[in-house]
ROSE-10427 format. One record per residue (C-alpha): x, y negated, z; residue in one letter; chain. Coordinates in nm, 3 decimals. Each point is the difference from the previous one (the first is absolute). Example, Ala and Ser with C-alpha at 12.3 -4.5 7.8 and 13.67 -1.06 7.14 Angstrom:
! ROSE-10427
<c1 1.230; c2 0.450; c3 0.780; rest a; kette A>
<c1 0.137; c2 -0.344; c3 -0.066; rest s; kette A>
This chain:
! ROSE-10427
<c1 8.534; c2 6.428; c3 -9.670; rest m; kette A>
<c1 0.009; c2 -0.370; c3 0.074; rest i; kette A>
<c1 0.328; c2 -0.176; c3 -0.072; rest v; kette A>
<c1 0.075; c2 -0.335; c3 0.164; rest v; kette A>
<c1 0.276; c2 -0.202; c3 -0.164; rest v; kette A>
<c1 0.177; c2 -0.304; c3 0.136; rest h; kette A>
<c1 -0.041; c2 -0.259; c3 -0.274; rest a; kette A>
<c1 0.191; c2 -0.324; c3 -0.045; rest g; kette A>
<c1 0.269; c2 -0.163; c3 0.207; rest l; kette A>
<c1 0.115; c2 0.165; c3 0.320; rest d; kette A>
<c1 0.100; c2 -0.284; c3 0.235; rest p; kette A>
<c1 0.228; c2 0.242; c3 0.183; rest g; kette A>
<c1 0.215; c2 0.032; c3 -0.314; rest f; kette A>
<c1 0.023; c2 -0.347; c3 -0.153; rest p; kette A>
<c1 0.133; c2 0.000; c3 -0.353; rest g; kette A>
<c1 -0.084; c2 0.368; c3 -0.059; rest d; kette A>
<c1 -0.326; c2 0.028; c3 -0.196; rest m; kette A>
<c1 -0.050; c2 0.376; c3 -0.024; rest h; kette A>
<c1 -0.377; c2 -0.023; c3 -0.033; rest s; kette A>
<c1 -0.037; c2 -0.289; c3 -0.242; rest s; kette A>
<c1 -0.322; c2 -0.039; c3 -0.194; rest i; kette A>
<c1 0.177; c2 0.147; c3 -0.303; rest n; kette A>
<c1 0.107; c2 0.310; c3 0.195; rest n; kette A>
<c1 -0.350; c2 0.038; c3 0.142; rest v; kette A>
<c1 -0.156; c2 -0.023; c3 -0.347; rest i; kette A>
<c1 0.246; c2 0.257; c3 -0.137; rest n; kette A>
<c1 -0.107; c2 0.235; c3 0.281; rest l; kette A>
<c1 -0.367; c2 -0.058; c3 -0.075; rest l; kette A>
<c1 0.053; c2 0.071; c3 -0.369; rest k; kette A>
<c1 0.136; c2 0.343; c3 0.097; rest k; kette A>
<c1 -0.256; c2 0.091; c3 0.268; rest i; kette A>
<c1 -0.311; c2 -0.215; c3 -0.038; rest n; kette A>
<c1 -0.242; c2 0.223; c3 0.192; rest k; kette A>
<c1 -0.174; c2 -0.236; c3 0.246; rest g; kette A>
<c1 0.128; c2 0.160; c3 0.320; rest r; kette A>
<c1 0.291; c2 -0.243; c3 0.016; rest i; kette A>
<c1 -0.004; c2 -0.287; c3 0.249; rest v; kette A>
<c1 0.231; c2 -0.291; c3 -0.072; rest l; kette A>
<c1 0.084; c2 -0.185; c3 0.319; rest a; kette A>
<c1 0.010; c2 -0.378; c3 0.025; rest h; kette A>
<c1 -0.267; c2 -0.061; c3 -0.265; rest l; kette A>
<c1 0.204; c2 0.165; c3 -0.271; rest g; kette A>
<c1 0.332; c2 -0.179; c3 0.047; rest a; kette A>
<c1 0.098; c2 -0.214; c3 0.298; rest l; kette A>
<c1 0.076; c2 -0.355; c3 -0.115; rest y; kette A>
<c1 -0.058; c2 0.089; c3 -0.368; rest e; kette A>
<c1 -0.373; c2 -0.064; c3 0.011; rest w; kette A>
<c1 -0.011; c2 -0.215; c3 -0.315; rest d; kette A>
<c1 0.144; c2 0.296; c3 -0.188; rest k; kette A>
<c1 -0.243; c2 0.237; c3 0.171; rest v; kette A>
<c1 -0.285; c2 -0.211; c3 -0.133; rest y; kette A>
<c1 0.145; c2 -0.017; c3 -0.351; rest e; kette A>
<c1 0.144; c2 0.350; c3 -0.044; rest l; kette A>
<c1 -0.170; c2 0.242; c3 0.239; rest l; kette A>
<c1 -0.342; c2 -0.107; c3 0.131; rest a; kette A>
<c1 -0.284; c2 0.172; c3 -0.179; rest g; kette A>
<c1 0.234; c2 0.193; c3 -0.230; rest k; kette A>
<c1 0.099; c2 0.299; c3 0.216; rest y; kette A>
<c1 -0.201; c2 0.248; c3 0.206; rest d; kette A>
<c1 0.157; c2 -0.060; c3 0.339; rest c; kette A>
<c1 -0.084; c2 -0.155; c3 0.333; rest y; kette A>
<c1 0.159; c2 -0.320; c3 0.124; rest l; kette A>
<c1 0.025; c2 -0.053; c3 0.374; rest d; kette A>
<c1 0.005; c2 -0.335; c3 0.176; rest l; kette A>
<c1 0.291; c2 0.072; c3 0.236; rest a; kette A>
<c1 0.217; c2 -0.310; c3 0.044; rest m; kette A>
<c1 -0.205; c2 -0.191; c3 -0.256; rest s; kette A>
<c1 -0.252; c2 -0.208; c3 0.195; rest i; kette A>
<c1 0.069; c2 -0.279; c3 0.244; rest g; kette A>
<c1 0.330; c2 -0.132; c3 0.127; rest k; kette A>
<c1 0.333; c2 0.168; c3 0.055; rest v; kette A>
<c1 0.272; c2 -0.107; c3 0.243; rest c; kette A>
<c1 0.317; c2 -0.104; c3 -0.179; rest n; kette A>
<c1 0.349; c2 0.068; c3 0.131; rest l; kette A>
<c1 0.026; c2 -0.361; c3 0.122; rest d; kette A>
<c1 -0.316; c2 0.039; c3 0.212; rest g; kette A>
<c1 -0.221; c2 -0.202; c3 -0.233; rest s; kette A>
<c1 -0.310; c2 0.148; c3 -0.162; rest y; kette A>
<c1 -0.099; c2 0.003; c3 -0.363; rest s; kette A>
<c1 -0.302; c2 0.127; c3 -0.190; rest n; kette A>
<c1 0.030; c2 0.320; c3 -0.191; rest l; kette A>
<c1 -0.229; c2 0.016; c3 -0.303; rest i; kette A>
<c1 -0.216; c2 -0.295; c3 -0.104; rest d; kette A>
<c1 -0.366; c2 0.091; c3 0.063; rest n; kette A>
<c1 -0.102; c2 -0.103; c3 -0.352; rest d; kette A>
<c1 0.252; c2 0.240; c3 -0.152; rest l; kette A>
<c1 -0.101; c2 0.272; c3 0.247; rest l; kette A>
<c1 -0.362; c2 -0.033; c3 -0.108; rest l; kette A>
<c1 0.099; c2 0.005; c3 -0.367; rest k; kette A>
<c1 0.192; c2 0.325; c3 0.054; rest i; kette A>
<c1 -0.289; c2 0.157; c3 0.194; rest i; kette A>
<c1 -0.253; c2 -0.100; c3 -0.266; rest n; kette A>
<c1 0.219; c2 0.118; c3 -0.288; rest k; kette A>
<c1 0.102; c2 0.331; c3 0.161; rest h; kette A>
<c1 -0.340; c2 0.065; c3 0.158; rest g; kette A>
<c1 -0.088; c2 -0.010; c3 0.368; rest s; kette A>
<c1 -0.048; c2 0.379; c3 -0.008; rest e; kette A>
<c1 0.376; c2 0.042; c3 -0.049; rest k; kette A>
<c1 0.119; c2 -0.229; c3 0.284; rest i; kette A>
<c1 0.078; c2 0.128; c3 0.352; rest l; kette A>
<c1 0.042; c2 -0.200; c3 0.318; rest f; kette A>
<c1 0.336; c2 0.069; c3 0.162; rest a; kette A>
<c1 0.174; c2 -0.193; c3 0.274; rest s; kette A>
<c1 0.372; c2 0.088; c3 -0.016; rest d; kette A>
<c1 -0.004; c2 -0.007; c3 0.379; rest n; kette A>
<c1 0.221; c2 -0.088; c3 0.189; rest p; kette A>
<c1 0.134; c2 -0.243; c3 -0.263; rest w; kette A>
<c1 -0.337; c2 -0.172; c3 -0.034; rest m; kette A>
<c1 -0.267; c2 -0.067; c3 0.262; rest n; kette A>
<c1 -0.301; c2 0.209; c3 -0.102; rest t; kette A>
<c1 -0.255; c2 -0.224; c3 0.173; rest k; kette A>
<c1 0.137; c2 -0.308; c3 -0.178; rest e; kette A>
<c1 -0.007; c2 0.185; c3 -0.332; rest m; kette A>
<c1 -0.365; c2 0.097; c3 0.051; rest i; kette A>
<c1 -0.085; c2 -0.361; c3 0.091; rest n; kette A>
<c1 0.167; c2 -0.119; c3 -0.323; rest e; kette A>
<c1 -0.170; c2 0.278; c3 -0.198; rest f; kette A>
<c1 -0.340; c2 -0.104; c3 0.138; rest d; kette A>
<c1 0.053; c2 -0.350; c3 -0.142; rest k; kette A>
<c1 0.028; c2 0.131; c3 -0.357; rest l; kette A>
<c1 -0.285; c2 -0.080; c3 -0.237; rest d; kette A>
<c1 -0.105; c2 0.363; c3 -0.047; rest l; kette A>
<c1 -0.339; c2 0.160; c3 0.042; rest s; kette A>
<c1 -0.069; c2 0.210; c3 0.311; rest k; kette A>
<c1 -0.016; c2 0.305; c3 -0.227; rest a; kette A>
<c1 0.348; c2 -0.071; c3 -0.140; rest d; kette A>
<c1 0.141; c2 -0.068; c3 0.346; rest k; kette A>
<c1 -0.146; c2 0.328; c3 0.130; rest d; kette A>
<c1 0.156; c2 0.190; c3 -0.291; rest k; kette A>
<c1 0.340; c2 -0.151; c3 0.069; rest i; kette A>
<c1 -0.013; c2 0.031; c3 0.379; rest l; kette A>
<c1 -0.111; c2 0.364; c3 0.019; rest y; kette A>
<c1 -0.220; c2 0.147; c3 -0.274; rest k; kette A>
<c1 0.280; c2 0.035; c3 -0.255; rest n; kette A>
<c1 0.217; c2 0.178; c3 0.257; rest a; kette A>
<c1 -0.287; c2 0.239; c3 0.080; rest y; kette A>
<c1 -0.032; c2 0.081; c3 -0.369; rest k; kette A>
<c1 0.374; c2 0.038; c3 -0.053; rest l; kette A>
<c1 0.028; c2 0.231; c3 0.302; rest l; kette A>
<c1 -0.311; c2 0.198; c3 -0.101; rest d; kette A>
<c1 -0.176; c2 -0.081; c3 0.330; rest l; kette A>
C-alpha cells in the first residue's frame, strides 16, 4: 500500500500545523517502510527543516506538489515557493530516486511547474526519474 501524507502547512487552515516536520518525522519513525509519499517536498514551507532533519535520513518519497515556482497570494501578488538552491540541496541529499513530480493542480499550474523544473541544474537522468521513472517503480509498472 502506498500512503500519501500532507506534510507541512495547510494554507486552508492558517495557524493549525497538524503535519509539521516534527509530526512527519514521528510518523516516519513508526512506519519507515519506503511506500510513504510526503507531499510538498516533505513539509510545505518548512523546507530548511526538511533539509536538516529529514532528507536522506528516512526511506520515503518526497513529492514536488506546491514546491516549485510561484504561488498566488491572497492579495493577488505572486511569490516564489522554495529557493531553487535549497530544492537542489534537498534532492541531492535525499536522492533523486526518492523524489516524485506532482503538480497540486488546480492550485498550481502544471505547465508552469514543469517549465520551472526544466530550469533546475539536474541531469536528464535525474529529471527523468523525478518526472516519471520513480512513479513507475513505486506503482510497480
